[in-house]
All heavy atoms as an XYZ file, in Angstrom:
737
protein
N       0.841     -1.181      0.000
C       0.000      0.000      0.000
C       0.886      1.245      0.000
O       1.818      1.348      0.781
C      -0.917     -0.025      1.217
C      -1.792      1.157      1.330
S      -2.862      0.965      2.762
C      -3.983      2.255      2.439
N       0.582      2.196     -0.859
C       1.332      3.440     -0.925
C       0.767      4.443      0.067
O      -0.442      4.636      0.155
C       1.256      4.029     -2.326
C       1.911      3.213     -3.430
C       1.635      3.853     -4.778
C       3.398      3.113     -3.186
N       1.648      5.070      0.806
C       1.223      6.095      1.753
C       1.477      7.463      1.145
O       2.533      7.708      0.571
C       1.991      5.963      3.064
C       1.742      4.682      3.841
C       2.627      4.638      5.078
C       0.289      4.561      4.244
N       0.530      8.347      1.280
C       0.661      9.703      0.765
C       1.432     10.559      1.769
O       1.255     10.429      2.975
C      -0.717     10.308      0.517
O      -0.591     11.658      0.144
N       2.279     11.440      1.252
C       3.006     12.377      2.106
C       2.148     13.592      2.432
O       2.517     14.428      3.231
C       4.289     12.832      1.433
C       5.263     11.706      1.192
C       6.525     12.205      0.548
N       6.186     12.962     -0.653
C       7.001     13.772     -1.288
N       8.217     13.951     -0.849
N       6.634     14.423     -2.365
N       1.008     13.712      1.818
C       0.146     14.875      2.022
C      -0.573     14.780      3.364
O      -0.981     13.714      3.796
C      -0.884     14.972      0.912
C      -0.248     15.184     -0.450
C      -1.330     15.464     -1.467
N      -0.813     15.656     -2.788
C      -0.389     16.821     -3.274
N      -0.429     17.886     -2.526
N       0.046     16.915     -4.503
N      -0.734     15.934      3.980
C      -1.408     15.987      5.271
C      -2.907     15.752      5.131
O      -3.531     15.121      5.979
C      -1.145     17.350      5.915
C      -1.647     17.476      7.318
C      -1.222     18.779      7.949
C      -1.705     18.882      9.365
N      -1.268     20.117     10.017
N      -3.503     16.289      4.048
C      -4.940     16.161      3.832
C      -5.212     15.426      2.522
O      -4.490     15.606      1.544
C      -5.614     17.542      3.785
C      -5.469     18.304      5.056
C      -4.580     19.365      5.158
C      -6.214     17.963      6.171
C      -4.435     20.068      6.334
C      -6.081     18.670      7.355
C      -5.188     19.721      7.435
N      -6.250     14.657      2.515
C      -6.651     13.915      1.327
C      -7.128     14.874      0.238
O      -7.780     15.873      0.523
C      -7.776     12.958      1.696
C      -8.178     12.070      0.582
C      -9.154     11.048      1.051
N      -9.591     10.269     -0.084
C     -10.636      9.500     -0.087
N     -11.367      9.374      0.999
N     -10.972      8.833     -1.164
N      -6.803     14.600     -1.021
C      -7.221     15.401     -2.166
C      -8.408     14.723     -2.849
O      -8.460     13.509     -2.946
C      -6.101     15.535     -3.197
C      -4.814     16.149     -2.689
C      -5.054     17.585     -2.292
N      -3.847     18.354     -2.114
C      -3.236     18.544     -0.965
N      -3.686     17.972      0.117
N      -2.171     19.302     -0.886
N      -9.334     15.541     -3.324
C     -10.489     15.046     -4.059
C     -10.447     15.659     -5.450
O     -10.510     16.878     -5.589
C     -11.793     15.427     -3.344
C     -11.911     14.819     -1.990
C     -11.527     15.531     -0.859
C     -12.388     13.530     -1.841
C     -11.615     14.977      0.401
C     -12.483     12.958     -0.577
C     -12.095     13.679      0.541
N     -10.304     14.826     -6.459
C     -10.274     15.304     -7.838
C     -11.702     15.588     -8.281
O     -12.500     14.679     -8.417
C      -9.628     14.266     -8.758
C      -8.182     14.045     -8.400
O      -7.494     14.967     -7.987
N      -7.722     12.830     -8.530
N     -12.003     16.864     -8.462
C     -13.349     17.278     -8.812
C     -13.265     18.495     -9.729
O     -13.016     19.603     -9.268
C     -14.138     17.623     -7.541
C     -15.598     18.006     -7.707
C     -16.396     16.859     -8.321
C     -16.186     18.397     -6.372
N     -13.441     18.291    -11.041
C     -13.388     19.437    -11.954
C     -14.670     20.263    -11.887
O     -15.751     19.781    -12.186
C     -13.222     18.786    -13.329
C     -13.780     17.413    -13.180
C     -13.616     17.033    -11.734
N     -14.533     21.488    -11.425
C     -15.670     22.403    -11.293
C     -15.291     23.710    -11.977
O     -14.184     24.219    -11.800
C     -15.992     22.672     -9.802
C     -17.077     23.715     -9.658
C     -16.393     21.387     -9.100
N     -16.215     24.260    -12.752
C     -15.975     25.551    -13.403
C     -15.895     26.637    -12.335
O     -16.698     26.684    -11.405
C     -17.115     25.856    -14.364
C     -16.928     27.128    -15.145
C     -18.107     27.425    -16.056
O     -18.810     26.483    -16.473
O     -18.325     28.604    -16.335
N     -14.895     27.518    -12.484
C     -14.702     28.578    -11.495
C     -14.484     29.916    -12.198
O     -13.792     29.994    -13.197
C     -13.530     28.249    -10.535
C     -12.243     28.085    -11.274
C     -13.389     29.289     -9.451
N     -15.160     30.921    -11.697
C     -14.982     32.304    -12.159
C     -14.316     33.043    -11.009
O     -14.698     32.881     -9.855
C     -16.341     32.914    -12.467
C     -16.298     34.348    -12.900
C     -17.691     34.914    -13.139
O     -18.634     34.152    -13.394
O     -17.820     36.143    -13.042
N     -13.295     33.842    -11.297
C     -12.599     34.520    -10.217
C     -12.088     35.882    -10.648
O     -11.965     36.171    -11.826
C     -11.445     33.669     -9.679
C     -10.418     33.267    -10.690
C      -9.235     33.968    -10.824
C     -10.623     32.173    -11.514
C      -8.281     33.592    -11.744
C      -9.673     31.784    -12.437
C      -8.502     32.500    -12.558
N     -11.851     36.720     -9.637
C     -11.324     38.064     -9.875
C     -10.580     38.512     -8.634
O     -10.718     37.933     -7.556
C     -12.430     39.050    -10.223
C     -13.370     39.373     -9.092
C     -14.368     40.421     -9.494
C     -15.196     40.845     -8.287
N     -15.925     42.047     -8.534
N      -9.817     39.567     -8.781
C      -9.072     40.143     -7.670
C     -10.038     40.782     -6.685
O     -11.073     41.330     -7.069
C      -8.088     41.179     -8.196
O      -7.527     41.905     -7.138
N      -9.686     40.754     -5.427
C     -10.500     41.368     -4.380
C     -10.209     42.863     -4.242
O     -10.832     43.546     -3.462
C     -10.234     40.658     -3.050
C     -11.177     41.087     -1.969
O     -12.310     41.461     -2.227
N     -10.705     41.048     -0.744
N      -9.264     43.392     -5.033
C      -8.849     44.795     -4.875
C      -9.670     45.763     -5.715
O      -9.213     46.860     -6.011
C      -7.363     44.927     -5.224
O      -7.144     44.543     -6.560
N     -10.871     45.375     -6.111
C     -11.759     46.290     -6.814
C     -11.693     46.214     -8.332
O     -12.440     46.903     -9.007
N     -10.805     45.405     -8.870
C     -10.753     45.250    -10.324
C     -12.008     44.523    -10.790
O     -12.561     43.691    -10.092
C      -9.510     44.442    -10.713
C      -8.225     45.113    -10.282
C      -7.032     44.184    -10.383
O      -7.088     43.206    -11.154
O      -6.055     44.433     -9.684
N     -12.478     44.853    -11.972
C     -13.727     44.257    -12.448
C     -13.515     43.131    -13.447
O     -14.460     42.436    -13.779
C     -14.619     45.337    -13.108
O     -13.893     45.927    -14.188
C     -15.027     46.385    -12.102
N     -12.298     42.950    -13.942
C     -12.061     41.899    -14.930
C     -12.163     40.522    -14.278
O     -11.585     40.275    -13.218
C     -10.681     42.063    -15.561
C     -10.446     41.098    -16.693
C      -9.169     41.394    -17.456
O      -8.403     42.273    -17.050
O      -8.954     40.737    -18.474
N     -12.930     39.625    -14.921
C     -13.118     38.260    -14.434
C     -12.277     37.297    -15.260
O     -12.062     37.503    -16.446
C     -14.585     37.836    -14.534
C     -15.455     38.498    -13.520
N     -15.912     39.781    -13.667
C     -15.944     38.058    -12.350
C     -16.661     40.104    -12.632
N     -16.690     39.066    -11.818
N     -11.843     36.221    -14.610
C     -11.105     35.143    -15.258
C     -11.878     33.855    -15.038
O     -12.672     33.748    -14.108
C      -9.701     35.031    -14.660
C      -8.851     36.246    -14.914
C      -8.906     37.338    -14.046
C      -8.012     36.317    -16.006
C      -8.132     38.462    -14.274
C      -7.231     37.443    -16.242
C      -7.294     38.500    -15.370
O      -6.534     39.617    -15.601
N     -11.619     32.869    -15.879
C     -12.300     31.584    -15.770
C     -11.277     30.475    -15.748
O     -10.187     30.597    -16.301
C     -13.259     31.382    -16.937
C     -14.444     32.267    -16.842
C     -15.651     31.955    -16.276
C     -14.561     33.617    -17.277
N     -16.498     33.035    -16.332
C     -15.851     34.082    -16.958
C     -13.691     34.503    -17.914
C     -16.293     35.348    -17.227
C     -14.135     35.779    -18.189
C     -15.420     36.188    -17.857
N     -11.660     29.391    -15.116
C     -10.793     28.240    -15.049
C     -11.572     27.028    -14.591
O     -12.807     27.043    -14.538
N     -10.837     25.989    -14.239
C     -11.454     24.760    -13.753
C     -10.616     24.244    -12.588
O      -9.389     24.354    -12.607
C     -11.589     23.711    -14.870
C     -12.462     22.568    -14.430
C     -10.240     23.238    -15.364
C     -13.034     21.765    -15.546
N     -11.286     23.758    -11.555
C     -10.559     23.218    -10.415
C      -9.944     21.884    -10.803
O     -10.495     21.141    -11.610
C     -11.474     23.023     -9.199
O     -12.501     22.093     -9.530
C     -12.074     24.332     -8.740
N      -8.791     21.588    -10.228
C      -8.126     20.302    -10.435
C      -8.432     19.375     -9.267
O      -8.706     18.217     -9.451
C      -6.621     20.482    -10.579
C      -6.199     21.395    -11.722
C      -6.613     20.872    -13.056
C      -5.639     19.812    -13.517
N      -5.979     19.231    -14.786
N      -8.332     19.916     -8.039
C      -8.667     19.131     -6.859
C      -8.930     20.046     -5.668
O      -8.626     21.228     -5.703
C      -7.585     18.093     -6.536
C      -6.240     18.703     -6.242
O      -6.138     19.633     -5.451
N      -5.202     18.201     -6.876
N      -9.514     19.440     -4.626
C      -9.840     20.125     -3.379
C      -9.214     19.367     -2.218
O      -9.046     18.157     -2.285
C     -11.364     20.116     -3.127
C     -12.158     20.962     -4.052
C     -12.625     20.448     -5.255
C     -12.481     22.261     -3.717
C     -13.373     21.228     -6.113
C     -13.231     23.047     -4.562
C     -13.681     22.525     -5.766
N      -8.939     20.072     -1.135
C      -8.554     19.444      0.128
C      -9.176     20.277      1.247
O      -9.848     21.272      0.982
C      -7.031     19.385      0.275
O      -6.522     20.656      0.612
N      -8.920     19.899      2.472
C      -9.452     20.656      3.615
C      -8.891     22.068      3.686
O      -9.507     22.945      4.269
C      -9.124     19.940      4.916
S     -10.033     18.418      5.142
N      -7.718     22.300      3.110
C      -7.056     23.601      3.218
C      -7.161     24.452      1.962
O      -6.671     25.571      1.942
C      -5.579     23.410      3.564
C      -5.358     22.905      4.954
C      -5.610     24.007      5.951
C      -5.230     23.558      7.338
N      -5.286     24.617      8.306
N      -7.748     23.950      0.884
C      -7.840     24.777     -0.309
C      -8.121     23.990     -1.574
O      -8.673     22.891     -1.528
N      -7.711     24.567     -2.702
C      -7.960     23.944     -3.998
C      -6.841     24.319     -4.962
O      -6.092     25.244     -4.729
C      -9.316     24.377     -4.565
C      -9.555     25.869     -4.797
C      -9.205     26.256     -6.228
C     -11.015     26.191     -4.531
N      -6.743     23.557     -6.030
C      -5.850     23.943     -7.119
C      -6.704     24.155     -8.347
O      -7.749     23.531     -8.512
C      -4.767     22.887     -7.364
O      -5.322     21.703     -7.856
N      -6.282     25.079     -9.196
C      -7.053     25.371    -10.391
C      -6.150     25.551    -11.592
O      -4.958     25.800    -11.460
C      -7.952     26.593    -10.195
C      -7.342     27.971     -9.987
C      -7.107     28.651    -11.325
C      -8.304     28.816     -9.181
N      -6.752     25.403    -12.758
C      -6.080     25.593    -14.037
C      -6.821     26.676    -14.796
O      -8.048     26.705    -14.816
C      -6.122     24.295    -14.838
C      -5.515     24.392    -16.203
C      -5.577     23.058    -16.941
O      -5.639     22.009    -16.284
O      -5.582     23.097    -18.175
N      -6.066     27.604    -15.396
C      -6.667     28.720    -16.101
C      -5.753     29.161    -17.234
O      -4.588     28.770    -17.292
C      -6.891     29.874    -15.126
O      -7.485     30.972    -15.768
N      -6.275     29.981    -18.109
C      -5.493     30.610    -19.170
C      -5.485     32.109    -18.899
O      -6.500     32.678    -18.531
C      -6.111     30.332    -20.543
C      -6.073     28.873    -20.903
C      -7.133     28.035    -20.589
C      -4.973     28.327    -21.535
C      -7.094     26.682    -20.905
C      -4.910     26.984    -21.861
C      -5.986     26.167    -21.538
O      -5.936     24.829    -21.838
N      -4.352     32.750    -19.054
C      -4.279     34.188    -18.838
C      -4.262     34.591    -17.385
O      -4.541     35.730    -17.045
N      -3.937     33.679    -16.505
C      -3.868     33.938    -15.068
C      -2.664     34.834    -14.802
O      -1.537     34.462    -15.050
C      -3.713     32.595    -14.355
C      -3.793     32.664    -12.865
C      -5.016     32.508    -12.242
C      -2.675     32.868    -12.093
C      -5.105     32.544    -10.861
C      -2.753     32.912    -10.717
C      -3.973     32.745    -10.103
N      -2.882     36.035    -14.287
C      -1.788     36.992    -14.133
C      -1.825     37.654    -12.753
O      -1.776     38.860    -12.638
C      -1.860     38.049    -15.235
C      -0.599     38.883    -15.306
O       0.468     38.389    -14.921
O      -0.689     40.045    -15.729
N      -1.945     36.852    -11.687
C      -1.983     37.380    -10.338
C      -0.721     36.993     -9.598
O      -0.167     35.927     -9.808
C      -3.201     36.843     -9.573
C      -4.503     37.282    -10.150
C      -5.291     36.414    -10.861
C      -4.939     38.588     -9.981
C      -6.492     36.830    -11.397
C      -6.139     39.014    -10.516
C      -6.920     38.128    -11.223
N      -0.256     37.869     -8.700
C       0.944     37.614     -7.917
C       0.678     36.740     -6.708
O      -0.469     36.501     -6.328
N       1.754     36.293     -6.098
C       1.663     35.463     -4.903
C       0.990     36.236     -3.770
O       1.114     37.455     -3.669
C       3.063     35.033     -4.464
C       3.748     34.149     -5.481
S       2.919     32.567     -5.689
C       3.220     31.839     -4.120
N       0.276     35.501     -2.925
C      -0.431     36.041     -1.759
C      -1.492     37.074     -2.121
O      -1.904     37.862     -1.290
C       0.546     36.619     -0.735
C       1.486     35.567     -0.218
O       1.061     34.474      0.130
N       2.759     35.882     -0.197
N      -1.940     37.075     -3.355
C      -3.010     37.973     -3.806
C      -4.348     37.378     -3.382
O      -4.607     36.195     -3.584
C      -2.942     38.110     -5.328
C      -3.950     39.025     -5.924
C      -3.520     40.457     -5.786
C      -4.407     41.351     -6.614
N      -4.049     42.728     -6.463
N      -5.200     38.176     -2.770
C      -6.527     37.703     -2.354
C      -7.479     37.760     -3.543
O      -7.548     38.762     -4.241
C      -7.072     38.540     -1.208
C      -8.362     37.967     -0.668
C      -8.663     38.321      0.743
C      -7.657     38.016      1.772
N      -7.648     36.677      2.309
N      -8.188     36.649     -3.777
C      -9.114     36.538     -4.900
C     -10.498     36.144     -4.416
O     -10.650     35.499     -3.379
C      -8.626     35.481     -5.898
C      -7.252     35.692     -6.526
C      -6.883     34.497     -7.379
C      -7.224     36.956     -7.351
N     -11.504     36.527     -5.196
C     -12.887     36.101     -4.977
C     -13.207     35.035     -6.014
O     -12.922     35.205     -7.200
C     -13.843     37.266     -5.175
C     -13.688     38.387     -4.202
C     -14.653     39.534     -4.492
O     -15.786     39.270     -4.955
O     -14.255     40.679     -4.274
N     -13.816     33.943     -5.580
C     -14.136     32.820     -6.462
C     -15.627     32.530     -6.450
O     -16.283     32.677     -5.419
C     -13.417     31.551     -6.000
C     -11.938     31.642     -6.078
C     -11.206     32.132     -5.011
C     -11.266     31.260     -7.217
C      -9.834     32.222     -5.073
C      -9.893     31.346     -7.288
C      -9.176     31.826     -6.217
N     -16.132     32.075     -7.594
C     -17.489     31.555     -7.696
C     -17.383     30.186     -8.359
O     -17.052     30.086     -9.540
C     -18.383     32.473     -8.523
C     -18.693     33.773     -7.849
C     -19.645     34.600     -8.664
C     -19.909     35.924     -7.957
N     -20.788     36.782     -8.748
N     -17.645     29.150     -7.578
C     -17.621     27.785     -8.092
C     -19.011     27.450     -8.607
O     -19.999     27.642     -7.903
C     -17.215     26.812     -6.991
C     -15.872     27.091     -6.331
C     -15.668     26.180     -5.144
C     -14.754     26.928     -7.319
N     -19.071     26.943     -9.836
C     -20.360     26.661    -10.474
C     -20.528     25.157    -10.653
O     -19.813     24.541    -11.426
C     -20.436     27.365    -11.821
C     -20.311     28.866    -11.703
C     -20.303     29.534    -13.043
C     -20.138     31.036    -12.887
N     -20.147     31.735    -14.155
N     -21.477     24.587     -9.923
C     -21.733     23.155     -9.977
C     -22.832     22.888    -10.998
O     -23.984     23.288    -10.804
C     -22.126     22.633     -8.596
C     -21.001     22.744     -7.612
C     -20.839     23.881     -6.840
C     -20.086     21.718     -7.481
C     -19.790     24.001     -5.946
C     -19.028     21.817     -6.594
C     -18.881     22.963     -5.820
N     -22.500     22.231    -12.118
C     -23.432     22.119    -13.242
C     -24.684     21.294    -12.972
O     -25.766     21.659    -13.415
C     -22.592     21.479    -14.343
C     -21.482     20.807    -13.648
C     -21.234     21.575    -12.387
N     -24.583     20.205    -12.235
C     -25.742     19.338    -12.046
C     -26.806     19.984    -11.167
O     -27.990     19.863    -11.425
C     -25.309     17.998    -11.476
C     -24.526     17.183    -12.492
C     -24.144     15.825    -11.961
O     -24.736     15.372    -10.970
O     -23.236     15.222    -12.562
N     -26.382     20.693    -10.133
C     -27.348     21.320     -9.235
C     -27.577     22.789     -9.576
O     -28.452     23.412     -9.016
C     -26.857     21.222     -7.796
O     -25.687     21.992     -7.628
N     -26.751     23.315    -10.493
C     -26.786     24.731    -10.865
C     -26.532     25.658     -9.675
O     -26.921     26.813     -9.681
C     -28.096     25.076    -11.558
C     -28.257     24.342    -12.869
C     -29.454     24.805    -13.623
N     -29.519     24.036    -14.865
C     -30.622     23.771    -15.495
N     -31.763     24.215    -15.048
N     -30.586     23.067    -16.603
N     -25.883     25.117     -8.649
C     -25.540     25.906     -7.464
C     -24.251     26.674     -7.713
O     -23.387     26.239     -8.462
C     -25.324     24.992     -6.255
O     -26.500     24.316     -5.939
N     -24.127     27.820     -7.066
C     -22.906     28.626     -7.108
C     -22.457     28.837     -5.670
O     -23.235     29.241     -4.809
C     -23.146     29.977     -7.796
C     -23.497     29.754     -9.263
C     -21.921     30.871     -7.664
C     -23.841     31.023    -10.018
N     -21.179     28.540     -5.429
C     -20.595     28.726     -4.109
C     -19.543     29.813     -4.216
O     -18.662     29.740     -5.066
C     -19.961     27.412     -3.590
C     -19.268     27.635     -2.265
C     -21.015     26.324     -3.485
N     -19.639     30.844     -3.377
C     -18.676     31.939     -3.371
C     -17.685     31.738     -2.233
O     -18.070     31.317     -1.148
C     -19.380     33.277     -3.181
O     -20.230     33.534     -4.262
N     -16.422     32.058     -2.494
C     -15.407     31.972     -1.460
C     -14.256     32.917     -1.757
O     -14.158     33.450     -2.857
C     -14.907     30.538     -1.279
C     -14.389     29.803     -2.507
C     -12.885     29.845     -2.549
C     -14.856     28.364     -2.434
N     -13.419     33.150     -0.774
C     -12.236     34.005     -0.892
C     -11.023     33.137     -0.625
O     -11.097     32.192      0.158
C     -12.277     35.125      0.138
C     -13.505     35.977      0.110
S     -13.434     37.303     -1.031
C     -12.177     38.312     -0.346
N      -9.897     33.485     -1.266
C      -8.682     32.733     -1.027
C      -7.448     33.490     -1.462
O      -7.523     34.485     -2.179
N      -6.298     33.003     -0.994
C      -4.996     33.567     -1.332
C      -4.238     32.596     -2.222
O      -4.304     31.376     -2.025
C      -4.156     33.795     -0.066
C      -4.751     34.831      0.852
O      -5.223     35.857      0.339
O      -4.736     34.617      2.075
N      -3.454     33.127     -3.147
C      -2.603     32.309     -4.002
C      -1.382     31.918     -3.180
O      -0.660     32.783     -2.691
C      -2.168     33.082     -5.254
C      -3.382     33.532     -6.049
C      -1.232     32.235     -6.106
C      -3.059     34.523     -7.147
N      -1.145     30.615     -3.007
C       0.010     30.163     -2.232
C       1.102     29.580     -3.129
O       2.242     29.461     -2.709
C      -0.388     29.167     -1.128
C      -1.212     29.878     -0.062
C      -1.138     27.986     -1.684
N       0.757     29.180     -4.339
C       1.752     28.772     -5.327
C       1.157     28.925     -6.710
O      -0.063     28.913     -6.879
C       2.257     27.338     -5.094
C       1.226     26.254     -5.215
C       0.531     25.676     -4.194
C       0.767     25.604     -6.416
N      -0.329     24.725     -4.680
C      -0.195     24.658     -6.043
C       1.079     25.733     -7.763
C      -0.846     23.836     -6.969
C       0.419     24.920     -8.679
C      -0.526     23.983     -8.277
N       2.021     29.077     -7.712
C       1.557     29.109     -9.094
C       2.668     28.609     -9.996
O       3.843     28.669     -9.650
C       1.063     30.487     -9.512
C       2.091     31.569     -9.570
C       1.426     32.873    -10.002
C       2.477     33.918    -10.284
N       1.903     35.138    -10.816
N       2.253     28.088    -11.158
C       3.181     27.474    -12.094
C       2.646     27.664    -13.502
O       1.452     27.491    -13.742
C       3.293     25.985    -11.759
C       4.188     25.186    -12.645
C       4.200     23.741    -12.156
C       4.964     22.855    -13.097
N       4.933     21.461    -12.641
N       3.519     28.036    -14.422
C       3.145     28.211    -15.823
C       3.547     26.956    -16.585
O       4.684     26.519    -16.507
C       3.859     29.447    -16.401
C       3.333     29.919    -17.717
C       1.921     30.491    -17.605
O       1.556     31.077    -16.609
N       1.145     30.313    -18.635
N       2.604     26.359    -17.320
C       2.864     25.181    -18.138
C       2.350     25.496    -19.539
O       1.151     25.402    -19.797
C       2.161     23.924    -17.575
C       2.429     22.720    -18.452
C       2.578     23.668    -16.144
N       3.258     25.912    -20.433
C       2.837     26.343    -21.759
C       1.979     27.579    -21.637
O       2.358     28.554    -21.004
N       0.788     27.529    -22.227
C      -0.124     28.680    -22.134
C      -1.143     28.522    -20.993
O      -2.030     29.331    -20.835
C      -0.839     28.914    -23.458
C      -1.701     27.744    -23.871
O      -1.621     26.652    -23.289
N      -2.502     27.930    -24.898
N      -1.001     27.480    -20.200
C      -1.873     27.255    -19.043
C      -1.199     27.714    -17.768
O       0.008     27.647    -17.637
C      -2.189     25.764    -18.876
C      -2.946     25.156    -20.006
C      -3.177     23.680    -19.773
N      -1.905     23.002    -19.517
C      -1.768     21.955    -18.705
N      -2.794     21.461    -18.076
N      -0.591     21.392    -18.519
N      -1.994     28.173    -16.834
C      -1.499     28.557    -15.518
C      -2.133     27.645    -14.482
O      -3.338     27.414    -14.509
C      -1.869     30.003    -15.204
O      -1.299     30.869    -16.133
N      -1.327     27.133    -13.575
C      -1.813     26.327    -12.461
C      -1.565     27.114    -11.194
O      -0.535     27.781    -11.060
C      -1.076     24.988    -12.408
C      -1.094     24.160    -13.682
C      -0.198     22.937    -13.532
C      -2.503     23.738    -14.031
N      -2.478     27.038    -10.235
C      -2.317     27.787     -9.000
C      -2.923     27.014     -7.832
O      -3.906     26.306     -7.989
C      -2.989     29.161     -9.114
N      -2.315     27.193     -6.670
C      -2.845     26.645     -5.428
C      -3.463     27.763     -4.614
O      -2.843     28.817     -4.439
N      -4.665     27.552     -4.148
C      -5.414     28.568     -3.416
C      -5.692     28.066     -2.003
O      -6.154     26.939     -1.816
C      -6.765     28.869     -4.112
C      -6.576     29.140     -5.608
C      -7.494     29.999     -3.407
C      -5.697     30.315     -5.951
N      -5.425     28.900     -1.017
C      -5.702     28.543      0.390
C      -6.811     29.422      0.901
O      -6.840     30.609      0.671
C      -4.455     28.748      1.236
C      -4.633     28.344      2.667
C      -3.334     28.483      3.411
C      -3.529     28.072      4.854
N      -2.314     28.222      5.618
């Protein structure tokens, strides 16, 4: 049996997410979540141009129930892979 080094279990759940800066900017970005844990989520987006520790507002859109969940988070890591941006949100 393989043991995970992670403190919290990850749940792979692709959910559409709309997000923007909390500093009053009105431009919205879109992406998709890669996974969730008790401490946050990771997401994939195109054109993601936010700095580390930037506070963001998120709207997660669940297609089957048509529910929208709003939350706030900080960028704790980010990585550029080609034209895609990956980020960890706490």
